[in-house]
C-alpha atoms as an extended CHARMM CRD file, in Angstrom:
* protein
*
       121  EXT
         1         1  MET       CA             -0.1350000000        0.0050000000       -0.0870000000  PROA      1               0.0000000000
         2         2  GLN       CA              1.2170000000        3.3630000000       -0.9670000000  PROA      2               0.0000000000
         3         3  ARG       CA              1.4560000000        6.1400000000        1.4580000000  PROA      3               0.0000000000
         4         4  GLN       CA              0.1350000000        9.5200000000        0.1240000000  PROA      4               0.0000000000
         5         5  SER       CA              1.8350000000       12.7030000000        1.2290000000  PROA      5               0.0000000000
         6         6  GLY       CA              0.1830000000       16.1250000000        1.4240000000  PROA      6               0.0000000000
         7         7  PHE       CA             -1.4240000000       18.4020000000        3.8970000000  PROA      7               0.0000000000
         8         8  THR       CA             -4.6810000000       17.5070000000        5.5960000000  PROA      8               0.0000000000
         9         9  LEU       CA             -7.6660000000       19.9870000000        5.5590000000  PROA      9               0.0000000000
        10        10  ILE       CA             -7.0260000000       20.8860000000        9.2080000000  PROA      10              0.0000000000
        11        11  GLU       CA             -3.5590000000       21.7330000000        8.7230000000  PROA      11              0.0000000000
        12        12  LEU       CA             -4.6140000000       24.3400000000        5.7080000000  PROA      12              0.0000000000
        13        13  VAL       CA             -7.4390000000       25.5960000000        7.8900000000  PROA      13              0.0000000000
        14        14  MET       CA             -4.7640000000       26.3320000000       10.5990000000  PROA      14              0.0000000000
        15        15  VAL       CA             -2.3980000000       28.0540000000        8.3390000000  PROA      15              0.0000000000
        16        16  ILE       CA             -5.2350000000       30.4700000000        7.0660000000  PROA      16              0.0000000000
        17        17  VAL       CA             -6.3810000000       31.2900000000       10.5220000000  PROA      17              0.0000000000
        18        18  ILE       CA             -2.7600000000       32.3580000000       11.6090000000  PROA      18              0.0000000000
        19        19  LEU       CA             -2.3950000000       34.5030000000        8.3740000000  PROA      19              0.0000000000
        20        20  GLY       CA             -5.7270000000       36.1000000000        9.3060000000  PROA      20              0.0000000000
        21        21  ILE       CA             -4.5820000000       36.8120000000       12.8880000000  PROA      21              0.0000000000
        22        22  LEU       CA             -1.2170000000       38.1620000000       11.5710000000  PROA      22              0.0000000000
        23        23  GLY       CA             -3.0770000000       40.4010000000        9.0730000000  PROA      23              0.0000000000
        24        24  ALA       CA             -5.5500000000       41.6640000000       11.9360000000  PROA      24              0.0000000000
        25        25  ILE       CA             -2.5300000000       42.7810000000       13.8910000000  PROA      25              0.0000000000
        26        26  ALA       CA             -0.5530000000       44.3530000000       11.3300000000  PROA      26              0.0000000000
        27        27  THR       CA             -3.5280000000       46.4830000000        9.8460000000  PROA      27              0.0000000000
        28        28  PRO       CA             -3.8100000000       48.9660000000       12.6460000000  PROA      28              0.0000000000
        29        29  ILE       CA             -0.0430000000       49.4760000000       12.5330000000  PROA      29              0.0000000000
        30        30  PHE       CA             -0.2980000000       50.6030000000        8.9030000000  PROA      30              0.0000000000
        31        31  VAL       CA             -3.1340000000       52.8340000000        9.4030000000  PROA      31              0.0000000000
        32        32  ASP       CA             -1.5690000000       54.6110000000       12.5430000000  PROA      32              0.0000000000
        33        33  LEU       CA              1.6670000000       55.0920000000       10.2360000000  PROA      33              0.0000000000
        34        34  GLU       CA             -0.4790000000       57.1400000000        7.6840000000  PROA      34              0.0000000000
        35        35  SER       CA             -1.7230000000       59.7340000000       10.1700000000  PROA      35              0.0000000000
        36        36  GLU       CA              1.8810000000       59.9860000000       11.6110000000  PROA      36              0.0000000000
        37        37  ALA       CA              3.2510000000       60.6330000000        8.1690000000  PROA      37              0.0000000000
        38        38  GLN       CA              0.6410000000       63.2520000000        7.4480000000  PROA      38              0.0000000000
        39        39  THR       CA              1.4020000000       65.0930000000       10.8820000000  PROA      39              0.0000000000
        40        40  ALA       CA              5.1770000000       64.9800000000       10.1570000000  PROA      40              0.0000000000
        41        41  ALA       CA              4.5890000000       66.3440000000        6.6730000000  PROA      41              0.0000000000
        42        42  GLU       CA              2.5040000000       69.1090000000        8.1780000000  PROA      42              0.0000000000
        43        43  ARG       CA              5.2430000000       70.0270000000       10.7490000000  PROA      43              0.0000000000
        44        44  GLY       CA              7.9480000000       69.7750000000        7.8580000000  PROA      44              0.0000000000
        45        45  MET       CA              5.9280000000       72.2700000000        5.5720000000  PROA      45              0.0000000000
        46        46  SER       CA              5.4570000000       74.6650000000        8.5530000000  PROA      46              0.0000000000
        47        47  GLY       CA              9.0640000000       74.5750000000        9.0320000000  PROA      47              0.0000000000
        48        48  ALA       CA              9.8450000000       75.3950000000        5.2710000000  PROA      48              0.0000000000
        49        49  VAL       CA              7.3230000000       78.3390000000        5.2750000000  PROA      49              0.0000000000
        50        50  LYS       CA              9.3090000000       79.6860000000        8.3900000000  PROA      50              0.0000000000
        51        51  ALA       CA             12.5790000000       79.2970000000        6.6650000000  PROA      51              0.0000000000
        52        52  ALA       CA             11.1520000000       80.9310000000        3.5370000000  PROA      52              0.0000000000
        53        53  HSD       CA              9.9630000000       83.7330000000        5.6950000000  PROA      53              0.0000000000
        54        54  ALA       CA             13.6250000000       84.2800000000        6.9820000000  PROA      54              0.0000000000
        55        55  VAL       CA             15.1110000000       84.0610000000        3.5870000000  PROA      55              0.0000000000
        56        56  ALA       CA             12.3020000000       86.4600000000        2.1900000000  PROA      56              0.0000000000
        57        57  ILE       CA             13.2410000000       89.0230000000        5.0980000000  PROA      57              0.0000000000
        58        58  ALA       CA             16.7780000000       88.7600000000        4.1430000000  PROA      58              0.0000000000
        59        59  ASP       CA             16.3930000000       89.1130000000        0.3450000000  PROA      59              0.0000000000
        60        60  LEU       CA             13.8330000000       91.9360000000        0.5090000000  PROA      60              0.0000000000
        61        61  LYS       CA             15.4200000000       93.6010000000        3.6400000000  PROA      61              0.0000000000
        62        62  ARG       CA             11.7350000000       94.2560000000        4.9750000000  PROA      62              0.0000000000
        63        63  PHE       CA              8.9970000000       91.8510000000        5.9960000000  PROA      63              0.0000000000
        64        64  PRO       CA              7.4510000000       90.1360000000        2.9850000000  PROA      64              0.0000000000
        65        65  THR       CA              3.6230000000       90.2390000000        2.0430000000  PROA      65              0.0000000000
        66        66  VAL       CA              1.6810000000       86.9640000000        1.8630000000  PROA      66              0.0000000000
        67        67  THR       CA              1.9900000000       87.0640000000       -1.9220000000  PROA      67              0.0000000000
        68        68  GLU       CA              5.7400000000       87.6260000000       -1.7100000000  PROA      68              0.0000000000
        69        69  LEU       CA              6.3000000000       84.7700000000        0.8760000000  PROA      69              0.0000000000
        70        70  SER       CA              4.4960000000       82.2750000000       -1.2170000000  PROA      70              0.0000000000
        71        71  THR       CA              6.9960000000       82.8500000000       -3.9760000000  PROA      71              0.0000000000
        72        72  TYR       CA              9.8680000000       81.8420000000       -1.4030000000  PROA      72              0.0000000000
        73        73  VAL       CA              8.2000000000       78.4280000000       -0.4500000000  PROA      73              0.0000000000
        74        74  GLN       CA              9.5210000000       75.6310000000       -2.6410000000  PROA      74              0.0000000000
        75        75  GLY       CA              7.1650000000       72.9560000000       -3.4990000000  PROA      75              0.0000000000
        76        76  GLU       CA              4.1150000000       72.1430000000       -5.7280000000  PROA      76              0.0000000000
        77        77  ASN       CA              0.5930000000       73.8790000000       -5.4590000000  PROA      77              0.0000000000
        78        78  ILE       CA              1.7030000000       76.6750000000       -3.0350000000  PROA      78              0.0000000000
        79        79  ASN       CA             -0.6970000000       79.6910000000       -3.0000000000  PROA      79              0.0000000000
        80        80  ALA       CA             -1.1570000000       82.7600000000       -1.0990000000  PROA      80              0.0000000000
        81        81  SER       CA             -4.4420000000       83.2300000000        0.7570000000  PROA      81              0.0000000000
        82        82  GLY       CA             -5.8240000000       85.9900000000        3.1110000000  PROA      82              0.0000000000
        83        83  THR       CA             -5.1540000000       83.6620000000        6.0760000000  PROA      83              0.0000000000
        84        84  GLY       CA             -1.7460000000       82.1160000000        5.2250000000  PROA      84              0.0000000000
        85        85  ILE       CA              0.1660000000       80.1590000000        2.8560000000  PROA      85              0.0000000000
        86        86  GLU       CA             -1.8690000000       77.3460000000        1.2090000000  PROA      86              0.0000000000
        87        87  VAL       CA              0.2230000000       73.9790000000        0.6180000000  PROA      87              0.0000000000
        88        88  ASP       CA             -0.8360000000       70.6870000000       -0.8660000000  PROA      88              0.0000000000
        89        89  ILE       CA              0.4130000000       67.7530000000        1.4290000000  PROA      89              0.0000000000
        90        90  GLY       CA             -0.7440000000       64.4200000000       -0.1110000000  PROA      90              0.0000000000
        91        91  GLY       CA             -3.6360000000       65.9090000000       -1.9850000000  PROA      91              0.0000000000
        92        92  THR       CA             -4.8840000000       67.6720000000        1.0080000000  PROA      92              0.0000000000
        93        93  ILE       CA             -4.8320000000       71.4850000000        1.0890000000  PROA      93              0.0000000000
        94        94  SER       CA             -3.5370000000       72.6950000000        4.4210000000  PROA      94              0.0000000000
        95        95  THR       CA             -2.8930000000       76.3280000000        5.4810000000  PROA      95              0.0000000000
        96        96  VAL       CA              0.0660000000       77.4530000000        7.3070000000  PROA      96              0.0000000000
        97        97  PRO       CA             -1.3640000000       80.6970000000        9.1610000000  PROA      97              0.0000000000
        98        98  THR       CA              0.4140000000       83.9100000000        8.9750000000  PROA      98              0.0000000000
        99        99  TYR       CA              0.3810000000       86.9390000000       11.1800000000  PROA      99              0.0000000000
       100       100  THR       CA              0.9810000000       90.6660000000       10.6990000000  PROA      100             0.0000000000
       101       101  ASP       CA              2.3220000000       90.9980000000       14.4420000000  PROA      101             0.0000000000
       102       102  THR       CA              5.5230000000       89.6050000000       15.8880000000  PROA      102             0.0000000000
       103       103  ASN       CA              3.5880000000       87.9630000000       18.9120000000  PROA      103             0.0000000000
       104       104  CYS       CA              1.7180000000       85.4880000000       16.2520000000  PROA      104             0.0000000000
       105       105  SER       CA             -1.7810000000       87.0150000000       17.7530000000  PROA      105             0.0000000000
       106       106  THR       CA             -2.9610000000       89.0340000000       14.7590000000  PROA      106             0.0000000000
       107       107  ALA       CA             -4.0190000000       86.8440000000       11.9880000000  PROA      107             0.0000000000
       108       108  SER       CA             -3.3900000000       88.1540000000        8.4590000000  PROA      108             0.0000000000
       109       109  SER       CA             -6.6620000000       88.7920000000        6.5020000000  PROA      109             0.0000000000
       110       110  ALA       CA             -5.5250000000       89.5720000000        3.0090000000  PROA      110             0.0000000000
       111       111  VAL       CA             -2.6790000000       88.7740000000        0.4810000000  PROA      111             0.0000000000
       112       112  GLY       CA             -1.0690000000       92.1860000000        0.4330000000  PROA      112             0.0000000000
       113       113  ASP       CA             -0.7130000000       92.0240000000        4.5590000000  PROA      113             0.0000000000
       114       114  THR       CA              2.8010000000       92.3360000000        5.6980000000  PROA      114             0.0000000000
       115       115  ILE       CA              3.8210000000       89.0400000000        7.4580000000  PROA      115             0.0000000000
       116       116  ARG       CA              6.0060000000       89.3840000000       10.6750000000  PROA      116             0.0000000000
       117       117  CYS       CA              5.3400000000       86.0220000000       11.9350000000  PROA      117             0.0000000000
       118       118  VAL       CA              4.4320000000       82.4720000000       10.7170000000  PROA      118             0.0000000000
       119       119  GLY       CA              2.5000000000       79.7770000000       12.6380000000  PROA      119             0.0000000000
       120       120  ASN       CA              1.9670000000       76.1200000000       12.4180000000  PROA      120             0.0000000000
       121       121  ILE       CA             -0.5740000000       74.1810000000       10.4690000000  PROA      121             0.0000000000
């Protein structure tokens, strides 16, 4: 009598169950990474706008307007708005707020406002 080799149905079901459990554990980890990446991108873009603000002041020898500041920010889909610099982060438009005073308390309201302080997204 010949002996047949292979996996039994129970063994195959157990492997599928184990793979399902591992998948259920890994999914929340990847979802959480997406939100962390978005937060990191927002912080990075806020820093880029602050650096552009410093470069604009050095270049212009005065505080820039919102429109002028937007030209110093590197990246795609950078636009000036009355309340700040609009940036595209992964398909989501976020605004880096700008202020007309050095204490970052009076928000800008027009693209021609002189910017003395830049906030965080």
